[in-house]
Each structure stands twice: as structure tokens, then as C-alpha cells.
C-alpha positions in Angstrom: -147.6 36.4 312.1 -145.9 37.8 315.3 -144.9 34.7 317.0 -142.1 33.9 314.6 -140.4 37.3 315.4 -140.7 37.0 319.1 -137.1 36.2 319.8 -135.7 38.7 317.5 -134.4 42.1 318.6 -135.4 45.4 316.8 -134.3 45.1 313.4 -136.8 46.7 311.0 -137.0 49.7 308.7 -140.1 51.6 308.9 -141.6 54.8 307.8 -139.2 57.2 306.1 -136.3 54.7 306.7 -136.4 55.0 310.4 -135.2 51.7 312.0 -138.1 50.2 314.2 -138.7 47.4 316.3 -140.8 44.3 315.8 -143.7 45.6 317.9 -143.9 48.8 316.2 -143.4 47.0 312.8 -146.2 44.8 313.7 -148.3 48.0 314.5 -147.7 49.4 311.0 -148.4 46.2 309.3 -151.5 45.7 311.2 -153.0 49.0 310.3 -152.1 48.4 306.7 -153.5 44.9 306.6 -156.6 45.5 308.8 -157.3 49.2 308.9 -157.7 49.6 312.6 -156.3 48.0 315.9 -157.9 46.8 319.2 -155.7 47.3 322.4 -156.9 45.9 325.6 -155.7 47.3 328.7 -155.4 45.2 332.1 -154.5 47.1 335.1 -153.7 44.4 337.8 -154.6 46.6 340.7 -158.2 46.7 339.5 -158.7 43.0 339.7 -159.6 40.9 343.0 -156.6 38.7 342.4 -153.6 38.7 340.1 -154.8 35.4 338.6 -158.2 37.0 337.4 -156.1 39.7 335.8 -153.9 37.2 334.0 -157.1 35.1 332.8 -158.6 38.4 331.6 -155.5 39.3 329.5 -155.3 35.8 328.1 -159.1 36.0 327.2 -158.7 39.4 325.6 -156.0 37.8 323.4 -158.1 34.8 322.5 -161.0 37.2 321.8 -159.0 39.0 319.2 -157.2 41.9 320.7 -154.1 42.9 318.5 -152.2 44.1 321.6 -152.7 43.4 325.3 -151.6 46.4 327.4 -150.5 45.9 331.0 -150.3 48.7 333.6 -151.9 51.8 335.2 -151.4 54.9 337.1 -150.9 53.5 340.7 -149.4 50.3 342.1 -148.8 48.2 338.9 -145.3 47.4 339.5 -142.9 45.0 341.2 -143.9 41.4 341.7 -147.3 41.7 340.8 -146.5 43.3 337.3 -143.9 40.6 336.7 -146.4 37.8 337.6 -149.3 39.1 335.4 -147.2 40.0 332.4 -145.3 36.8 332.4 -148.5 34.8 332.8 -150.2 36.5 329.8 -147.1 36.5 327.6 -146.4 32.8 328.1 -149.7 32.0 326.7 -150.4 34.3 323.7 -148.7 35.2 320.5 -150.0 38.8 320.4 -147.6 41.5 321.8 -147.7 42.2 325.4 -147.0 45.9 326.1 -146.5 47.9 329.4 -148.5 51.0 329.7 -146.5 52.6 332.5 -147.8 54.8 335.3 -144.1 55.7 336.4 -140.6 54.4 336.2 -141.4 51.5 338.3 -143.8 50.3 335.8 -141.3 48.1 334.0 -140.6 44.3 333.7 -138.5 42.3 331.5 -141.3 39.9 330.6 -142.9 42.5 328.2 -142.5 42.7 324.6 -142.4 46.7 324.5 -143.3 49.5 326.6 -145.2 52.7 325.8 -142.1 55.2 326.0 -144.5 58.0 326.7 -144.0 61.8 326.9 -147.0 63.3 328.6 -147.1 66.4 326.2 -149.4 68.5 328.1 -148.1 67.9 331.6 -147.2 70.8 333.8 -144.4 69.1 335.6 -141.4 68.6 333.2 -141.0 65.2 335.2 -143.5 63.6 333.2 -142.2 65.1 329.7 -138.6 64.2 329.9 -137.2 63.4 333.4 -139.0 60.1 333.9 -137.9 59.0 330.5 -134.3 59.8 331.4 -134.5 57.9 334.5 -136.2 54.8 333.0 -134.3 54.6 329.5 -131.1 52.8 331.0 -133.4 50.5 332.7 -135.2 49.7 329.4 -132.2 49.2 327.6 -130.7 46.7 330.2 -134.0 44.8 330.1 -133.9 44.6 326.2 -137.6 45.9 326.1 -138.4 47.4 323.0 -139.4 51.2 323.6 -142.6 52.5 321.7 -142.1 56.2 321.2 -145.6 57.6 322.3 -146.8 61.2 322.5 -149.3 61.1 325.3 -152.2 63.6 325.6 -154.6 63.8 328.4 -158.0 65.1 327.5 -160.6 66.3 330.1 -161.9 64.9 332.6 -158.5 63.0 332.8 -159.4 60.6 335.6 -156.4 59.3 337.7 -153.8 59.6 335.1 -154.7 63.4 334.7 -154.3 63.8 338.4 -151.0 61.8 338.7 -149.5 63.3 335.7 -150.3 66.8 336.6 -151.7 67.5 333.1 -153.0 70.7 331.8 -156.0 68.8 330.4 -157.2 69.6 327.0 -160.9 70.9 327.1 -163.1 68.8 325.3 -164.4 71.6 323.3 -161.1 72.6 322.1 -159.9 70.2 319.3 -157.4 72.4 317.9 -155.3 72.3 321.2 -155.1 68.5 320.9 -154.1 68.7 317.3 -151.5 71.3 318.0 -150.0 69.0 320.8 -150.3 65.9 318.6 -148.4 67.7 315.8 -145.8 68.9 318.3 -145.3 65.4 319.5 -144.8 64.1 315.9 -142.3 66.9 315.2 -140.5 66.0 318.3 -140.2 62.6 317.0 -143.0 60.5 318.8 -144.1 57.8 316.3 -147.3 56.9 317.9 -149.9 59.5 319.4 -152.4 58.7 322.2 -155.3 60.8 323.4 -156.8 59.7 326.5 -159.8 60.7 328.7 -158.9 58.5 331.6 -160.8 55.8 333.1 -164.7 56.0 333.8 -164.9 59.5 332.3 -168.7 59.4 332.3 -168.7 59.2 336.2 -166.7 62.6 335.9 -169.2 64.4 333.5 -167.2 63.4 330.4 -167.2 60.6 327.9 -164.8 59.4 325.1 -162.5 61.7 323.2 -165.1 63.7 321.0 -165.3 62.8 317.3 -164.4 66.4 316.3 -161.1 66.0 318.4 -160.2 62.8 316.9 -160.7 64.3 313.4 -158.4 67.4 314.3 -155.7 65.3 315.4 -156.0 62.8 312.5 -156.0 65.9 310.1 -152.5 67.0 311.0 -150.7 63.7 312.0 -149.3 61.0 309.8 -148.1 58.6 312.7 -150.4 55.8 314.4 -153.0 57.3 316.3 -154.7 55.5 319.2 -158.0 56.8 321.2 -158.2 55.7 324.8 -160.7 56.0 327.7 -164.5 55.8 327.8 -165.2 53.6 324.7 -167.7 50.9 325.8 -170.6 50.9 323.4 -170.7 50.2 319.7 -171.4 53.7 318.7 -168.3 55.2 320.5 -165.9 52.5 319.1 -167.4 53.1 315.5 -167.4 56.9 315.6 -164.0 56.9 316.8 -162.6 54.7 314.0 -164.7 56.6 311.5 -163.4 60.0 312.6 -159.8 58.8 311.8 -158.3 56.9 314.7 -156.0 53.9 313.8 -156.9 52.1 317.0 -158.9 52.1 320.1 -157.8 51.2 323.7 -160.2 49.6 326.0 -159.8 48.7 329.7 -162.5 49.4 332.1 -165.1 47.8 329.7 -163.8 44.4 330.2 -163.0 44.6 334.0 -166.4 43.9 335.2 -167.6 41.5 332.4 -167.9 37.8 333.3 -166.7 36.8 329.9 -163.6 38.9 328.7 -163.1 36.7 325.7 -166.7 37.2 324.4 -166.6 40.9 325.1 -163.4 41.4 323.3 -164.6 39.4 320.5 -167.5 41.8 320.2 -165.0 44.7 320.0 -162.8 42.9 317.6 -165.5 42.3 315.1 -166.6 45.9 315.2 -162.9 46.8 314.8 -162.5 44.4 311.7 -165.6 45.8 310.0 -164.7 49.4 310.5 -160.9 48.6 309.4 -162.2 46.9 306.2 -164.5 50.0 305.5 -161.4 52.3 306.1 -159.3 50.4 303.6 -162.1 50.3 301.0 -162.6 54.0 301.3 -158.8 54.5 300.8 -158.7 52.6 297.8 -161.5 54.5 296.0 
């Protein structure tokens, strides 16, 4: 479905008549058709070699990921980013999207980029200034910007530290909900809540179900939950609590078979997506 749109520029009409690009349109269509999305994140810096990162991204796509994300908080840029992104994109028909750590995490080889505003940053650089600096480059590259309101939840990991986030306490779901609603009112068309990588090592875990429910209860745009999702229970509870998609990264870095691991997550996503659609029809 996506392949035949690859060479077309942004020209779709989305929710409420807003003009949206082909990747954003794909996201809406996928949620409508399947109920939930699986996004697999590849941080090239975390792999022993660029070729291993590339191989993992390809296998994630083959295993059933709806979107392959590439990026990270530190060091995913330049020739490394170009090489890995191009290698994955040239071998898959699913969208390849950049998850930027800063304005240098950009490449013309990606289909789209999370054009993120870190809604709970203490430093305004991460709210609007980095976006101002990168916008002309994104336009010049012809990369589709995905308007993302990004919220970092405790413990936050590297992204929380780098982004100077006033991290949302895990026991305060109403704060996350208010931030998400503010992001939607400000024009963000996707909301992401993220606890950072390896949250259990920092005394945390995935975004709590109560927080997912709170964010979902006040938002109407696609909502993606990231960080710490490894086991069946956390993935299932996240979707059942109202998320439209889960973003997984660390869980496939150490696996010996990324295709098999992704297929496991994809099967769970499909099952929960069908359950979600069936419930909506009742």
C-alpha cells in the first residue's frame, strides 16, 4: 500500500480537512485498518557496526513493523545516519522515519522526520528553537515533517537528560494528560509519551497504564507510547489502555533474530488492534 506512494510529495487531506503528507496519511489509514501500530526504533550508535544496525532495521520491516524509526539522543548523524537510513529504505516498502536527537539528526534518505517539540522541556531550545533551526533544512531536503508533541516521563533516560526535561512523575497521569492536550491544541498531530531507554535499570518501567488512559481520554490525534516495552503484558496493557501504537527499540538490539522478535510483537499488535476495532464497532 505504501510503496506506490513513495515518490509522491505530501498531498493528502487528513483529519478536519488539514493537508497532510503521505506518511501521516499512512499512519491514519493503518490505525483505521488495523487498530494499532508497531514502530521499531534503530539507534545506529548502539550497534557494533553500521551494517548490523542496517540488518536489524531490514529484519524489523520484514518481521511486520509498520514503521522503522532511525535515530537517537547522541551521535546518530552524518555519514552514519545517511548510510544506515539509505540501506534500510532501499530494502523495504514501510516508511522509514527519523527520530531526531538534535538538528543534526537529519538525512535526505528518510521518508519523514518526527518534527518534535519537547513539551515539558525546561529549555526553550527543545520547544521551538531547534525546530526553527531545522525547518529550512527539512524543507530543502524534501523530507515530510510529522508534527509530534513529545512528552518525557520519569525516569527519562538519556533523552530526559539531553532534553533538559521537567520529567512527568509516573504517579501524576493528569500532568501528562494536560501536556498532551496542550500539544494537540498547539497543533501537534501526533502525541508521544516516552520513559527513555532501559527504564527498569533506572527504577522505572513503561509508561503506566493509568497515564496512557489519561492521555487518551483527552486527545483525538494518534498517540504513541515509547520506552520500556519488552514483554507481552506491557505491550497488551499499553494498547488496551488506549495507545494507537507502541515504539520499541532496546528490546530488539540484543536479540539474535530481529525478524523473529519483531514478528512476535507484530502478532500481538494485530491481535490487540482487531480487538480494539471490534470493541469500537459494538
